[in-house]
N, CA, C and O of each residue as an XYZ file, in Angstrom:
736
protein
N       0.373      1.517    -21.984
C       0.661      2.944    -23.020
C      -0.713      2.381    -24.354
O      -0.288      2.573    -25.493
N      -1.568      2.022    -24.334
C      -2.768      1.248    -25.576
C      -3.346      2.684    -25.226
O      -3.394      3.295    -24.158
N      -3.908      3.110    -26.938
C      -5.259      4.272    -26.811
C      -6.150      3.082    -27.395
O      -6.182      2.198    -28.250
N      -6.733      3.571    -26.521
C      -8.112      2.676    -27.192
C      -9.188      3.439    -27.220
O     -10.200      2.991    -26.682
N      -9.217      4.337    -27.646
C     -10.130      5.742    -28.179
C     -11.655      5.342    -29.183
O     -12.846      5.064    -29.042
N     -10.417      5.587    -30.424
C     -10.989      4.218    -31.227
C     -12.674      2.727    -30.704
O     -13.890      2.625    -30.869
N     -11.672      2.052    -30.146
C     -12.511      1.381    -29.699
C     -13.584      1.575    -28.683
O     -14.495      0.810    -28.365
N     -13.212      3.031    -28.143
C     -14.280      2.884    -26.864
C     -15.249      3.855    -27.279
O     -16.423      3.756    -26.922
N     -14.758      4.968    -28.150
C     -15.704      6.464    -27.968
C     -16.663      6.560    -29.404
O     -16.550      6.611    -30.629
N     -17.706      6.542    -28.287
C     -18.785      6.100    -29.193
C     -19.732      5.149    -28.395
O     -20.866      5.152    -27.916
N     -18.216      4.009    -28.564
C     -18.627      2.868    -28.411
C     -19.511      2.066    -27.307
O     -20.669      1.659    -27.205
N     -18.396      2.069    -26.591
C     -18.858      1.861    -25.364
C     -18.187      2.453    -23.809
O     -17.135      3.045    -24.047
N     -18.410      2.448    -22.802
C     -18.119      3.437    -21.174
C     -16.962      2.261    -20.974
O     -15.906      2.849    -20.741
N     -16.752      0.781    -20.976
C     -16.163     -0.413    -20.641
C     -15.206     -0.410    -21.343
O     -15.255     -0.212    -22.557
N     -13.951     -0.680    -20.547
C     -13.182     -2.158    -20.445
C     -12.810     -2.774    -20.107
O     -12.875     -2.605    -18.889
N     -12.212     -3.803    -20.375
C     -11.561     -5.135    -19.800
C     -10.458     -4.984    -19.128
O     -10.773     -4.538    -18.025
N      -9.156     -5.140    -19.217
C      -7.850     -5.813    -18.721
C      -7.699     -6.918    -17.770
O      -8.132     -6.957    -16.617
N      -7.134     -7.673    -18.302
C      -6.554     -8.950    -17.708
C      -4.722     -8.463    -17.791
O      -4.150     -7.943    -18.748
N      -4.031     -8.920    -16.202
C      -2.885     -8.784    -16.773
C      -2.621     -9.667    -15.742
O      -2.757     -9.434    -14.540
N      -2.189    -10.819    -16.326
C      -1.034    -12.432    -15.436
C      -0.011    -11.738    -14.778
O       0.819    -10.934    -15.201
N      -0.219    -12.188    -13.696
C       1.444    -12.065    -12.708
C       1.940    -14.032    -11.840
O       1.240    -14.973    -11.466
N       3.256    -13.815    -11.877
C       3.505    -14.601    -11.116
C       3.560    -13.819     -9.845
O       3.714    -12.633     -9.556
N       3.307    -15.359     -8.951
C       3.647    -15.775     -6.926
C       4.121    -16.924     -6.578
O       3.632    -17.979     -6.172
N       5.358    -16.465     -6.850
C       6.821    -17.618     -6.005
C       6.106    -18.154     -4.755
O       5.795    -19.343     -4.689
N       5.870    -17.371     -3.858
C       5.345    -17.448     -2.855
C       4.196    -16.982     -1.877
O       4.272    -15.975     -1.173
N       2.889    -18.035     -1.935
C       2.104    -16.997     -1.955
C       2.002    -16.072     -0.501
O       1.738    -14.931     -0.122
N       2.438    -17.514      0.060
C       2.564    -17.557      1.911
C       3.723    -16.420      2.765
O       3.764    -16.215      3.978
N       4.912    -15.577      1.307
C       4.991    -14.895      2.112
C       5.373    -13.456      1.762
O       6.276    -12.642      1.951
N       3.910    -13.621      1.001
C       3.336    -12.002      0.608
C       2.110    -12.045      1.972
O       1.345    -12.913      2.394
N       2.560     -9.933      2.539
C       1.781     -9.710      3.725
C       1.282     -8.722      3.942
O       0.687     -8.319      4.941
N       1.556     -8.164      2.774
C       0.510     -6.813      2.805
C       0.646     -6.973      1.438
O       1.677     -7.410      0.927
N      -0.514     -6.586      0.706
C      -0.807     -6.364     -0.912
C      -2.223     -4.934     -0.925
O      -3.165     -4.799     -0.145
N      -1.848     -4.132     -2.061
C      -1.974     -2.847     -1.794
C      -1.647     -2.888     -3.754
O      -0.721     -3.111     -4.535
N      -3.229     -2.478     -3.771
C      -3.344     -1.916     -5.260
C      -3.440     -0.125     -5.658
O      -4.242      0.684     -5.193
N      -2.261      0.139     -6.728
C      -2.096      1.604     -6.731
C      -3.195      1.681     -8.128
O      -2.977      1.313     -9.282
N      -4.330      2.250     -7.585
C      -4.171      2.796     -8.820
C      -4.514      5.212     -9.711
O      -4.433      6.302     -9.144
N      -4.762      4.911    -10.798
C      -4.550      6.104    -11.625
C      -6.634      5.478    -12.526
O      -6.851      4.335    -12.929
N      -7.615      6.555    -12.555
C      -8.719      6.186    -13.014
C      -8.968      7.063    -13.293
O      -8.661      7.961    -12.509
N      -9.630      7.428    -14.478
C     -10.611      8.565    -15.317
C     -11.460      7.470    -16.060
O     -11.107      6.725    -16.975
N     -12.757      7.579    -15.380
C     -14.064      7.885    -13.693
C     -13.671      6.953    -12.775
O     -13.309      7.387    -11.682
N     -13.654      5.432    -13.014
C     -14.176      4.641    -12.247
C     -13.071      3.310    -12.539
O     -11.928      3.289    -12.996
N     -14.173      2.025    -11.950
C     -13.116      0.764    -11.975
C     -13.887     -0.014    -11.036
O     -14.674      0.473    -10.225
N     -13.562     -1.580    -11.214
C     -13.993     -2.401    -10.526
C     -13.186     -3.450    -10.465
O     -13.364     -4.253    -11.381
N     -12.174     -3.779     -9.527
C     -10.655     -4.810     -9.665
C     -11.284     -5.993     -9.360
O     -12.399     -6.189     -8.878
N     -10.420     -6.759     -9.705
C     -10.466     -8.267     -9.023
C      -9.946     -9.042     -9.074
O      -9.711     -9.468    -10.205
N      -9.333     -9.859     -7.756
C      -7.987    -10.979     -8.367
C      -8.521    -11.692     -7.889
O      -9.000    -11.661     -6.755
N      -8.558    -12.726     -8.884
C      -8.511    -14.236     -9.376
C     -10.089    -14.620     -9.688
O     -10.505    -15.775     -9.776
N     -10.874    -13.443     -9.836
C     -11.813    -13.408    -10.370
C     -12.600    -12.505     -8.462
O     -13.584    -11.767     -8.433
N     -12.058    -12.775     -7.657
C     -13.038    -12.251     -6.132
C     -12.715    -10.326     -6.432
O     -11.642     -9.728     -6.347
N     -14.043     -9.802     -6.773
C     -13.946     -8.722     -6.408
C     -13.340     -7.736     -5.334
O     -14.247     -7.724     -4.501
N     -12.105     -6.693     -4.730
C     -10.838     -6.285     -4.237
C     -11.634     -4.664     -4.126
O     -11.410     -4.076     -3.068
N     -12.338     -4.095     -4.926
C     -11.929     -3.161     -4.955
C     -12.817     -2.038     -6.120
O     -13.027     -2.334     -7.297
N     -13.144     -1.048     -5.621
C     -13.437     -0.782     -6.994
C     -13.595      1.007     -6.009
O     -13.511      1.224     -4.800
N     -13.888      2.158     -7.393
C     -15.107      3.571     -7.322
C     -15.781      3.554     -8.205
O     -15.863      3.007     -9.305
N     -16.370      4.340     -7.516
C     -17.316      5.134     -8.836
C     -17.665      3.744     -9.484
O     -17.151      3.363    -10.535
N     -18.593      3.017     -8.757
C     -18.974      1.482    -10.230
C     -19.791      1.669     -9.516
O     -20.115      2.569     -8.741
N     -20.346      0.202     -9.976
C     -22.022      0.028     -9.613
C     -22.199     -0.692     -8.579
O     -21.047     -0.957     -8.236
N     -22.741     -1.075     -8.015
C     -22.747     -2.056     -7.430
C     -22.453     -3.738     -8.469
O     -21.414     -4.398     -8.462
N     -23.056     -3.882     -8.841
C     -23.598     -5.079    -10.161
C     -23.384     -4.596    -11.313
O     -24.332     -4.126    -11.943
N     -21.642     -4.605    -12.034
C     -21.307     -3.654    -12.690
C     -21.855     -5.067    -14.175
O     -22.083     -6.254    -13.940
N     -21.914     -4.471    -15.392
C     -22.615     -5.146    -16.267
C     -20.860     -4.307    -17.829
O     -19.935     -3.495    -17.849
N     -21.511     -5.273    -18.672
C     -20.293     -5.278    -19.942
C     -20.554     -3.887    -19.888
O     -19.893     -3.234    -19.081
N     -21.320     -3.359    -20.531
C     -21.256     -1.781    -20.521
C     -21.535     -1.169    -19.462
O     -22.319     -0.300    -19.846
N     -21.373     -1.026    -18.110
C     -21.727     -0.633    -17.146
C     -20.721      1.466    -17.438
O     -19.660      1.603    -18.047
N     -21.322      2.345    -16.955
C     -20.519      3.734    -17.426
C     -20.288      3.726    -15.532
O     -20.865      3.000    -14.723
N     -19.423      4.621    -15.310
C     -18.891      5.062    -13.907
C     -20.064      5.587    -13.252
O     -20.649      6.088    -14.213
N     -20.658      5.761    -12.426
C     -21.118      6.664    -11.781
C     -21.035      7.956    -11.018
O     -21.833      8.705    -10.455
N     -19.900      7.914    -11.206
C     -19.587      9.484    -10.740
C     -18.570      9.926    -11.340
O     -18.059      8.853    -11.661
N     -17.622     11.015    -11.889
C     -16.724     11.851    -12.323
C     -15.557     11.497    -11.732
O     -16.222     11.509    -10.696
N     -14.961     11.330    -11.534
C     -12.979     11.481    -10.956
C     -12.570     12.978    -11.691
O     -12.447     13.140    -12.905
N     -12.424     13.844    -10.820
C     -11.628     15.224    -11.479
C     -10.626     14.398    -12.739
O     -10.500     13.319    -13.317
N     -10.093     15.695    -12.663
C      -8.680     15.397    -13.500
C      -7.417     15.396    -12.418
O      -6.649     14.497    -12.075
N      -7.484     16.225    -12.186
C      -6.220     16.484    -10.698
C      -5.933     15.193     -9.953
O      -4.778     14.880     -9.663
N      -7.541     14.047     -9.480
C      -7.383     13.243     -8.659
C      -7.352     12.046     -9.871
O      -7.299     11.016     -9.198
N      -7.356     11.659    -11.224
C      -6.782     10.954    -11.973
C      -6.038     10.829    -12.179
O      -6.062      9.939    -13.029
N      -4.467     11.322    -11.889
C      -3.877     11.335    -12.530
C      -2.542     10.980    -11.340
O      -1.368     10.669    -11.540
N      -3.398     11.208     -9.937
C      -2.491     10.898     -9.142
C      -2.614      9.066     -8.458
O      -3.619      8.455     -8.094
N      -1.599      8.755     -8.487
C      -2.492      7.155     -8.227
C      -2.742      6.931     -6.021
O      -2.175      7.319     -5.000
N      -3.897      6.105     -6.398
C      -4.596      5.404     -5.079
C      -4.427      4.559     -4.901
O      -4.798      3.552     -5.504
N      -3.195      4.772     -3.133
C      -3.215      4.032     -2.943
C      -4.626      3.189     -2.119
O      -5.353      4.079     -1.680
N      -5.131      1.982     -1.833
C      -6.060      0.972     -1.659
C      -5.383     -0.225     -1.549
O      -4.874     -0.968     -2.388
N      -5.539     -0.293      0.444
C      -5.172     -1.613      0.719
C      -5.871     -2.589      0.612
O      -7.047     -2.711      0.951
N      -4.907     -3.640     -0.061
C      -6.226     -4.400     -0.443
C      -5.318     -5.878      0.408
O      -4.775     -6.728     -0.296
N      -5.295     -5.947      1.567
C      -4.669     -6.775      2.280
C      -5.053     -8.398      2.141
O      -4.432     -9.429      1.882
N      -7.324     -7.799      2.671
C      -7.792     -9.355      3.346
C      -7.899    -10.065      2.212
O      -8.689    -11.009      2.182
N      -6.792     -9.588      0.605
C      -7.219    -10.266     -0.296
C      -5.436    -11.169     -0.681
O      -5.036    -11.684     -1.725
N      -4.975    -11.068      0.248
C      -4.221    -12.045     -0.316
C      -4.745    -13.461      0.161
O      -4.227    -14.108     -0.750
N      -5.103    -13.984      0.581
C      -5.617    -15.175      0.451
C      -6.113    -15.377     -0.561
O      -6.175    -16.554     -0.917
N      -6.458    -14.728     -1.106
C      -6.688    -15.403     -2.911
C      -5.618    -15.001     -3.974
O      -5.809    -14.576     -5.113
N      -4.616    -15.204     -3.416
C      -3.339    -14.995     -4.170
C      -2.580    -16.460     -4.183
O      -1.998    -16.659     -3.117
N      -2.424    -17.733     -5.319
C      -2.619    -18.573     -5.869
C      -0.418    -18.256     -6.505
O       0.343    -17.427     -7.004
N      -0.499    -19.860     -5.867
C       0.872    -20.354     -6.347
C       0.850    -20.169     -7.412
O      -0.207    -20.173     -8.043
N       2.651    -19.827     -8.250
C       2.247    -19.454     -9.943
C       1.404    -18.775    -10.366
O       1.467    -17.886     -9.517
N       0.122    -18.264    -11.464
C      -0.405    -18.050    -12.186
C      -1.688    -17.114    -11.633
O      -2.829    -17.513    -11.403
N      -1.373    -16.300    -11.546
C      -2.539    -14.805    -10.994
C      -3.099    -13.921    -11.987
O      -2.235    -13.049    -12.074
N      -3.619    -13.752    -12.436
C      -4.930    -12.123    -12.805
C      -5.523    -11.221    -11.729
O      -6.240    -11.356    -10.737
N      -4.904    -10.251    -12.369
C      -5.353     -9.574    -11.669
C      -6.242     -8.375    -12.907
O      -5.830     -7.743    -13.880
N      -7.500     -8.494    -12.293
C      -9.077     -7.897    -13.815
C      -9.174     -6.837    -13.443
O      -9.081     -6.682    -12.225
N      -9.407     -5.615    -14.322
C     -10.206     -4.622    -14.156
C     -10.979     -3.733    -15.191
O     -10.526     -3.228    -16.219
N     -12.636     -3.634    -14.528
C     -13.028     -3.078    -15.286
C     -13.093     -1.865    -15.826
O     -14.261     -1.497    -15.705
N     -12.403     -0.973    -16.407
C     -12.157      0.510    -16.645
C     -13.548      0.807    -16.714
O     -14.196     -0.032    -17.340
N     -14.270      1.893    -16.183
C     -15.425      3.066    -16.708
C     -15.537      4.118    -16.723
O     -15.220      4.899    -15.826
N     -15.934      4.320    -17.580
C     -15.521      6.540    -17.975
C     -17.490      6.616    -17.594
O     -18.512      5.948    -17.444
N     -17.081      7.575    -17.609
C     -18.332      8.520    -17.111
C     -19.362      8.232    -18.495
O     -20.411      7.707    -18.122
N     -19.318      8.404    -19.667
C     -19.868      8.192    -20.577
C     -19.617      7.197    -22.596
O     -18.643      7.009    -23.324
N     -20.431      7.012    -22.646
C     -18.806      6.730    -23.741
C     -18.563      7.649    -24.547
O     -17.380      7.716    -24.878
N     -19.385      8.542    -25.085
C     -19.266      9.693    -25.824
C     -17.966     10.741    -24.654
O     -17.612     11.686    -25.358
N     -17.480     10.805    -23.708
C     -16.945     11.692    -23.129
C     -15.263     11.253    -23.107
O     -14.803     10.188    -22.695
N     -14.573     12.319    -23.631
C     -13.324     12.290    -24.459
C     -12.194     12.155    -24.198
O     -11.214     12.203    -24.940
N     -12.330     11.832    -22.247
C     -10.863     11.633    -21.964
C     -11.275     10.076    -20.883
O     -12.285      9.672    -20.306
N      -9.864      9.588    -21.052
C     -10.167      8.109    -19.955
C      -8.947      7.435    -19.599
O      -7.968      7.146    -20.287
N      -9.187      7.259    -18.482
C      -7.510      6.878    -17.980
C      -7.566      5.885    -17.187
O      -8.395      5.883    -16.277
N      -6.590      4.719    -17.396
C      -6.654      3.559    -16.100
C      -5.589      2.743    -16.192
O      -5.367      1.985    -17.136
N      -4.756      2.917    -14.983
C      -3.519      2.316    -14.635
C      -3.118      1.765    -13.375
O      -2.906      2.505    -12.414
N      -2.996      0.495    -13.307
C      -3.297     -0.189    -12.446
C      -2.056     -1.126    -12.076
O      -1.785     -1.983    -12.917
N      -1.011     -1.055    -10.548
C      -0.080     -1.739    -10.126
C      -1.058     -2.588     -9.015
O      -2.219     -2.240     -8.802
N      -0.251     -4.054     -8.163
C      -1.421     -4.712     -8.125
C       0.347     -5.166     -6.778
O       1.225     -5.908     -7.219
N       0.409     -4.863     -6.048
C       1.586     -4.441     -5.310
C       1.832     -6.057     -3.767
O       1.563     -5.954     -2.570
N       2.145     -6.742     -4.176
C       2.442     -6.980     -2.488
C       3.729     -7.126     -1.351
O       4.834     -7.137     -1.892
N       3.732     -7.185     -0.580
C       5.123     -6.804      0.294
C       5.431     -8.104      1.618
O       4.486     -8.692      2.144
N       6.514     -8.309      1.898
C       6.947     -9.823      2.803
C       7.620     -9.010      4.003
O       8.698     -8.417      3.977
N       6.840     -9.114      4.918
C       7.632     -8.845      5.912
C       8.802     -9.507      6.355
O       9.432     -8.881      7.207
N       9.249    -10.563      6.024
C       9.825    -11.161      5.738
C      10.330    -12.247      7.419
O       9.343    -12.540      8.095
N      11.656    -12.739      7.960
C      12.057    -12.441      8.455
C      12.653    -11.742      9.550
O      13.465    -10.818      9.497
N      12.008    -12.455     10.831
C      11.635    -11.454     12.006
C      13.354    -11.296     12.780
O      14.091    -12.279     12.717
N      13.766    -10.221     13.356
C      15.335    -10.686     13.962
C      14.809     -9.837     15.332
O      13.952     -9.039     15.712
N      16.363    -10.878     15.927
C      16.094    -10.534     17.619
C      17.531     -9.227     17.290
O      17.495     -8.407     18.208
N      18.399     -8.975     16.520
C      18.928     -7.451     16.213
C      18.374     -6.587     16.824
O      17.162     -6.690     16.636
N      18.733     -5.388     17.771
C      17.982     -4.705     17.905
C      18.822     -3.717     16.576
O      20.036     -3.903     16.503
N      18.279     -2.842     15.704
C      18.226     -2.091     14.622
C      17.613     -0.432     14.682
O      16.454     -0.039     14.816
N      18.365      0.017     14.590
C      18.151      1.395     14.141
C      17.497      2.056     13.454
O      18.197      2.578     12.587
N      15.804      2.492     13.339
C      15.652      2.723     11.813
C      15.555      4.224     11.318
O      14.813      4.959     11.969
N      16.194      4.726     10.286
C      16.147      6.083      9.725
C      15.448      6.789      9.371
O      15.326      8.011      9.453
N      14.429      5.272      8.523
C      13.317      6.570      8.072
C      12.218      6.091      8.248
O      11.734      5.244      7.497
N      11.555      6.632      9.434
C      10.178      6.122     10.140
C       8.871      5.757      8.738
O       8.687      6.418      7.716
N       8.263      4.690      9.122
C       7.363      3.504      8.269
C       6.181      3.888      9.295
O       6.927      4.460     10.090
N       5.199      3.984      9.751
C       4.000      4.330     10.780
C       2.995      3.804      9.479
O       2.654      4.264      8.389
N       2.696      2.371     10.389
C       1.646      1.679      9.290
C       2.239      1.143      8.420
O       1.479      0.921      7.477
N       3.584      0.695      8.183
C       3.885      0.248      7.314
C       4.711     -1.062      7.624
O       4.151     -1.390      8.669
N       5.562     -1.915      7.430
C       6.371     -2.748      7.576
C       7.714     -2.132      7.475
O       8.018     -1.459      6.490
N       8.619     -2.361      8.572
C       9.692     -1.087      9.211
C      10.227     -1.808      7.600
O       9.749     -2.767      6.993
N      11.751     -0.632      7.138
C      12.201     -1.155      6.302
C      13.628     -1.173      6.470
O      13.775     -0.852      7.649
N      15.224     -1.439      5.768
C      15.698     -1.439      6.335
C      16.841     -0.777      7.825
O      17.424      0.289      7.631
N      16.973     -1.273      8.750
C      17.081     -1.476     10.038
C      18.936     -1.025      9.830
O      19.730     -1.691      9.165
N      19.243      0.172     10.548
C      21.173      0.312     10.690
C      21.356     -0.282     12.294
O      20.757      0.052     13.316
N      22.363     -1.236     12.096
C      23.211     -1.970     13.162
C      24.351     -1.208     13.848
O      24.929     -1.480     14.900
N      24.548     -0.112     12.933
C      25.912      0.935     13.288
C      25.131      1.803     14.248
O      24.803      2.608     13.377
N      24.597      2.265     15.288
C      24.486      2.790     16.344
C      24.298      2.293     17.492
O      24.262      1.091     17.755
N      24.129      3.475     18.468
C      24.583      2.896     19.786
C      24.090      4.516     20.134
O      23.832      5.519     19.468
N      24.123      4.152     21.548
C      24.469      2.420     22.768
C      22.664      3.107     22.341
O      22.126      4.084     21.819
N      22.147      1.100     23.346
C      20.823      1.478     23.708
C      20.653      1.829     24.780
O      21.687      1.785     25.447
N      19.729      2.204     25.338
C      19.468      3.442     26.701
C      18.386      2.623     26.843
O      17.611      2.483     25.897
N      18.108      1.710     28.523
C      17.076      1.057     28.752
C      16.635      1.309     30.018
O      17.536      1.715     30.750
N      15.354      1.191     30.632
C      14.984      1.300     32.237
C      14.939      2.875     32.739
O      15.389      3.020     33.875
N      14.550      3.880     32.196
C      14.972      5.024     32.270
C      13.312      5.391     33.037
O      12.167      5.381     32.584
N      13.966      5.735     34.554
C      12.864      6.374     35.086
C      13.689      7.826     35.685
O      14.836      8.273     35.672
N      12.085      8.312     36.302
C      12.891      9.871     36.923
C      12.451      9.853     37.917
O      11.400      9.220     38.013
N      13.154     10.706     39.510
C      12.184     10.716     40.685
C      12.172     11.773     40.718
O      13.324     12.207     40.704
N      11.022     12.956     40.781
C       9.716     12.867     40.962
C       9.062     12.212     40.032
O       9.598     11.661     39.070
N       7.813     12.239     40.281
C       7.359     11.335     38.924
C       6.402     12.115     38.437
O       5.796     11.565     37.518
N       5.934     13.466     38.765
C       5.471     14.657     39.321
C       6.229     15.935     39.342
O       5.697     16.751     40.093
N       7.290     16.360     38.762
C       7.985     17.017     39.717
C       7.495     18.738     39.653
O       6.707     19.162     38.807
N       8.111     19.558     40.682
C       6.825     20.486     40.739
C       7.891     22.271     39.969
O       8.632     21.786     39.114
N       7.970     22.760     39.978
C       8.826     23.883     38.895
C      10.151     23.645     39.325
O      11.104     23.380     38.592
N      10.163     23.868     41.793
C      11.811     23.899     42.402
C      12.097     22.852     42.580
O      12.534     22.662     43.715
N      12.040     21.604     41.654
C      12.092     20.056     42.599
C      13.822     19.533     41.259
O      13.944     19.512     40.034
N      14.168     19.418     41.685
C      15.493     18.349     41.167
C      14.810     17.086     40.613
O      14.033     16.242     41.060
N      15.421     17.318     39.473
C      14.831     15.665     38.885
C      16.259     14.324     38.893
O      17.477     14.433     38.747
N      15.821     13.750     39.012
C      17.041     12.547     39.058
C      16.456     11.960     38.040
O      15.228     11.985     38.128
N      17.072     11.197     36.668
C      16.568     10.828     35.715
C      18.286      9.709     36.502
O      19.270     10.163     37.086
N      17.817      7.659     36.000
C      18.270      7.460     35.526
C      18.249      6.087     34.345
O      17.133      5.743     33.957
N      19.240      5.477     33.904
C      18.841      4.840     33.359
C      20.038      3.234     33.161
O      20.885      2.966     34.013
N      19.897      2.695     32.352
C      21.289      2.103     31.899
C      21.398      1.438     31.218
O      20.814      0.355     31.179
N      22.532      2.037     30.106
C      23.133      2.384     29.082
C      23.909      1.220     28.602
O      24.757      0.780     29.379
N      23.735      0.541     27.235
C      24.190     -0.656     26.946
C      24.978     -0.271     26.011
O      24.642      0.829     25.573
N      26.499     -1.009     25.187
C      27.109     -0.567     24.579
C      25.883     -1.563     23.134
O      24.785     -2.097     23.298
N      26.399     -1.481     22.371
C      26.188     -1.636     20.845
C      26.676     -2.220     19.756
O      27.521     -1.530     19.186
N      26.402     -3.438     19.171
C      27.649     -4.337     18.520
C      28.943     -3.763     18.747
O      29.478     -3.059     17.890
N      29.635     -4.094     20.174
C      30.729     -4.842     20.491
C      31.514     -3.064     21.028
O      32.476     -2.923     21.783
N      30.511     -1.658     20.165
C      31.455     -0.349     20.667
C      31.608     -0.447     22.529
O      31.247     -1.303     23.337
N      32.048      0.374     22.615
C      32.049      1.173     24.279
C      31.383      1.648     24.440
O      31.393      2.492     23.544
N      30.306      1.881     25.263
C      29.819      2.862     25.824
C      30.885      4.184     25.673
O      32.080      4.007     25.909
N      30.486      5.225     25.356
C      31.250      6.724     25.861
C      30.378      7.322     26.462
O      29.212      6.947     26.583
N      30.869      8.327     26.903
C      29.964      9.737     27.742
C      30.720     10.332     27.060
O      30.724     11.563     27.071
């Protein structure tokens, strides 16, 4: 929530931000993502290692401009960038997310940078069967519900490819879940 207009307007189109944060156990971080709002570009670093950029020159310098505009409707939306491949650069203890935020020009009247680095852990893997109420394609599963069932396994049908006038026989093994009896 810092207003940097007087420091930047007509002076420089770049600003550096350093945000320290702590990680108790880097071995628990399975997924890392950067959420960023920007007008017009940025280069992000994790502990000095470049991890993501948008509309930034290949080798930004202290007074670099953004290489393109990020339209205002896009700029105010958080863009999610998967930076999990850089989780190995996390350290136990203090870490730094640094951002060089770039405006299209020093005399451009609008500027925005807001960033969040989120680490998630899959946690322990359970052998308990669960039903996941909320789908999570491409992401780690959330909390499962243990209070559902029954579990249906080994489903087969005959014939394999039925014709329109064939009877279809479906068989399955049905198991109770969590001590609940199977009801028909």
